[in-house]
C-alpha positions, 0 to 999 in steps of 0.5 A: 499500500502506498503511504499518503504523502499529500498534507493539507494545511487547512484540514490537516488530511492526508491523501495519496493522489491529488486531482490537481497539483497543490489542491487538496482532494479532500477539502479542495484547499489550495494549500496542499503540500506534496512530497515523497519523504513528507512523513519522514522529515523531522527538522523544521525552521519556523520564520515569521513573516515580516515580523515587526511589520506584522505585529504592528498591522495586527495592532492597527488594522487600518495598516493592513493594506498599506506599506509599512516600514519599521525603522528610524529617521532618514539616516537610519536603516530599514529594520523590517518592511511589510510585503506591500512595501517590498513591492516598491523595492524596500528591503531590510537593511536599506538606508531609510532615505532610499526606502522613502525615495522608493515608497514615499507614502509608506507608513514609518513606525519606530520599532518597539522592541519590548513588544516584539520580544514579548510576541516572540516569547508567546510564539516560542512558548507554543513551539515548546508545547510541541517539542522541548528541542527548540533553538531560537536564532533570533526573536522571530525564528527558530529551529525545531527537532520533532523526532519522536513526537508522532505518538505524542501528537498523533501525527508525523512532524509535518502535520504537527508543524503545520498545526502549530503554524495555524495555532500561531496565526490564530492565537498570536495574530501573525503568520509564519513560514515553515521549512521542513527537511532532515537537517538545519541548513536545508530547513532554513533554506526551505523556510525562505523559498515559500513566503509569506505563509509558506511551507516548503519541503526538501528531502534527502534524495533530492538535496544535492540536485536541488542545491546544484543550481543555486548561488554559493551565497545561499550557504551560511558563512559565505558573505560578500567578501567570500562570494567574491573570492569564490566567483574570482576562483570560478565557483558561482553555484553550489554545483561548482562546489560539489564538483570539488574535493573537500580536502581541496576546498580546505586547502584553498579556504581554510576551516570554511572549506569544510562547511562549503564541501558539506553543505553543498552536498546537503550534509549538516550534522549539527543538532538542534540545541535549546538555549544556545549559548550567547557569544556576544551582547552589543548595542549601537546608535546612529546619529542625525548629524555626523560627530567627530569630537571625543567629548560629544561622542562619549555621552552616547558611548556611556548610554550604550555601555549602560545598555550592554551592562544591563543586559549582561546582568539580566542574563547573569553574564560577563564579558572579557573582550570589549569591542568599540564599533564606529562607522564614518560618514562614508559608511566605512566600518572600523572596530577596535577590541581590548581584552580585560584582565578579568570579565566584567558586567560593569557599565563603568568598566565597559565605558573606561575601556571603550573610551580608551579605544575611542581616543585613539580614533577621534583624529578629525574623522566624522562618525555617523554611528558608534557601538560597543559590545562585550564577548568571550562571555562567562558566568557572572560569578567570574565578574569584576573580582578585586584587583590591586591594579584598579584600587577604585574598582570596588567603590565603583562597583558599589555605586553601580549596584546602588544605582541599579537598585534605585532603577529597579524600584523607581524606573530606568530614568530615576537616577543616572551619572553626569557623564551621560548628559554632557551633550545636553538632553540625550532624550533628543539624541537620535537613534536614527538606527532602529532599536533592533539594529542597535541591540544585538545578541550573537549566538 
């Protein structure tokens, strides 16, 4: 007997023969998925559709048919664009002035990260009701391993994840797209190929053939620089990689060569890991007008250090490497790093170190963006031990703890240090870059 391999995403019925491709033979819906391996695949990638814009449209139905851009002022970048705005060529990470030139009638909304994080948490809770093996990539996408859940949910993983997508839509009010495969790499590739409200499947039998004609940029880790190198070497498609030996790719490109060889053949042995370790915490802001003077930059730097410090404390982490990020008016990016003698979660230590790095960069160049980050993270038990080389450290730590206690009781703006106010009222300071671009956690 031939096993059913057609799943309807509306009635969730299974069937073996379709009267018409893409149409459910049971209910007539055009949201039927057909694949010979559909009942056997267990790794899913769920990706919310234009997440930030979708949340805003959910909360304001008058925006449903209008182009919506989530972002800051004209000097910022687009954080998210709804599908209506995308018709006009608006894309994430596009400079805001270009987006508004392309779609001048768009509704621009400043990002509300607290709201988006809360909605993302709702969705992850629904995912964890299905399987404990949920690995978030960001607030709006995650991997799921549904191995062994068929008996629990009364159907194969393909059906379970389709029901989950419906549940998210009904309970949370946003839509998701699903990629289903036998490993993480292909599941993520699949979820990008059918949006919005999509469901795409890549099976083991077809993996190499499916990938062959696609650009090398589809592979994780292949950014613009590596892609240019590969193209210069005559490697434009994943099929070009498939024809090369793994050892040769490693000799040519180092450690990434192994990934190129394996991913190009659809091989990925990485497990879905719940609660992946955060590797860095950072925050950045873009100015309305370029700034060159050290004393004008430091108030912004202090505020960013406080943001990074607060998030380290909330996550019970400390960082030993401090990174300063600067972008000049011509969009050139500069980063500087320093390793501390011991890990820290104090805004004061982050600021002193970052300011030291900043001094070496304030040579007359004008900057449009400044950012600070902490990496090489460890548990907070190792944070800020007594140090004879820093005799005032313990006093500064006590001051910061006291400030944190006041803010926890009375609010974030209840108390602050004067160094954050040197350029006047920083509430007027502009974060032209959207909030989600300002704050980042890399995993």
